[in-house]
C-alpha positions as CSV (number, residue, x, y, z in Angstrom):
1,V,-0.1,0.0,-0.2
2,Q,1.3,3.4,-0.7
3,L,-0.3,7.0,-0.2
4,Q,1.4,9.5,-2.2
5,A,0.4,13.3,-0.7
6,S,1.4,16.2,-2.9
7,G,0.6,19.7,-3.9
8,G,2.2,21.4,-0.9
9,G,3.9,24.6,-1.3
10,L,4.6,28.3,-0.1
11,V,1.5,30.4,-0.3
12,Q,0.8,34.1,1.2
13,T,-1.7,34.3,3.5
14,G,-5.5,34.2,2.3
15,G,-4.3,32.2,-0.6
16,S,-5.1,28.5,-1.7
17,L,-3.9,25.3,-2.4
18,R,-5.0,22.0,-3.3
19,L,-3.4,18.9,-1.8
20,S,-3.9,15.2,-3.9
21,C,-3.2,12.0,-2.0
22,L,-2.9,9.3,-4.7
23,A,-3.5,5.8,-3.4
24,S,-2.1,2.4,-4.9
25,G,-1.9,-1.0,-3.8
26,L,-5.3,-1.1,-2.3
27,S,-9.0,-1.0,-3.2
28,F,-9.3,2.6,-2.8
29,R,-13.3,2.7,-2.8
30,N,-13.1,0.2,0.3
31,F,-11.0,2.9,2.3
32,A,-12.4,5.8,4.2
33,M,-9.7,8.6,4.1
34,G,-8.3,11.1,6.7
35,W,-6.1,14.3,6.4
36,F,-3.9,15.1,9.4
37,R,-1.2,17.8,9.9
38,Q,1.6,18.4,12.2
39,S,3.5,21.5,12.8
40,L,6.9,22.1,14.7
41,G,6.7,21.4,18.1
42,R,3.0,20.0,17.8
43,E,1.5,16.8,17.9
44,R,-0.3,15.4,14.6
45,E,-4.0,16.7,14.5
46,F,-6.8,15.9,12.5
47,V,-8.0,18.1,9.5
48,G,-10.9,16.0,7.9
49,S,-11.8,12.6,6.9
50,I,-14.2,11.5,4.1
51,S,-16.1,7.9,4.0
52,W,-15.6,5.6,1.4
53,S,-18.6,6.8,-0.8
54,G,-17.9,10.5,0.1
55,G,-21.5,10.5,2.1
56,S,-20.0,11.4,5.5
57,I,-17.3,14.1,6.0
58,Y,-16.0,15.6,8.9
59,Y,-13.4,18.6,9.7
60,A,-11.7,20.1,12.6
61,D,-13.3,23.3,13.8
62,S,-10.3,25.1,12.7
63,V,-10.8,24.5,9.0
64,K,-14.5,24.2,8.6
65,G,-15.6,26.7,6.1
66,R,-12.2,26.9,4.5
67,F,-11.2,23.6,3.7
68,T,-13.0,20.8,1.6
69,I,-12.4,17.2,1.4
70,T,-13.4,15.3,-1.7
71,R,-12.4,11.8,-3.7
72,D,-12.5,10.3,-7.0
73,N,-12.8,6.6,-6.3
74,L,-12.2,6.1,-10.3
75,K,-8.5,7.9,-9.9
76,S,-8.0,6.3,-6.5
77,T,-7.2,9.9,-5.2
78,A,-8.7,12.1,-2.0
79,Y,-8.1,15.6,-2.4
80,L,-8.0,18.6,0.3
81,S,-8.9,22.0,-1.1
82,M,-7.4,24.7,1.4
83,N,-8.7,28.4,0.9
84,S,-8.0,31.5,2.7
85,L,-5.1,30.2,4.3
86,R,-3.4,31.5,7.4
87,P,0.0,31.1,9.0
88,D,-1.3,28.8,11.8
89,D,-2.3,26.3,8.8
90,T,1.5,26.0,8.1
91,A,2.3,22.1,8.7
92,V,3.3,19.1,7.2
93,Y,0.1,17.5,5.8
94,Y,-0.5,13.7,5.5
95,C,-3.3,11.8,4.1
96,A,-4.1,8.6,5.9
97,A,-6.2,5.4,4.8
98,H,-8.9,3.2,6.9
99,Q,-10.1,0.2,5.5
100,G,-13.8,0.8,6.4
101,D,-16.3,3.2,5.5
102,Y,-16.4,5.3,8.8
103,A,-14.3,8.3,8.5
104,Y,-12.6,8.4,11.6
105,T,-11.2,11.5,13.3
106,E,-8.4,9.7,15.3
107,A,-5.1,9.1,13.7
108,L,-4.8,5.7,15.4
109,S,-7.8,4.5,13.5
110,Y,-5.9,4.7,10.3
111,E,-3.8,1.8,9.1
112,H,-1.9,3.4,6.3
113,W,-0.1,6.7,6.0
114,G,1.5,9.0,3.4
115,Q,4.7,10.5,3.6
116,G,3.4,14.2,4.0
117,T,3.6,17.2,1.9
118,L,4.7,20.7,3.5
119,V,2.3,23.7,3.4
120,T,4.0,26.8,4.4
121,V,1.7,30.2,4.8
122,S,3.7,33.4,4.9
123,S,2.3,36.3,6.8
């Protein structure tokens, strides 16, 4: 199983980015997907998650209304669209996969993890 996150970069406050997570080695449609992030000196935190059908989506309060999670099961890819970015969104963003439908918010519920992609928001 491999999860390849991409799309990170440097953006100014108020800008937008879209992260992608390409999955291989698994039956993507049978996996719920999660996005987490970790900034320097802090623990990994939940950003959002989506069930395998896309019917259930959850967000951390800190990103609600600014971030959107989607998935394309035909492309085995999950996306995290980020708008109105702020300096405190700066972190390494990780995608994760859980075999099952439920879109967990806890990192321990995910069996597979990508390598992370760095998002830096300048003030």
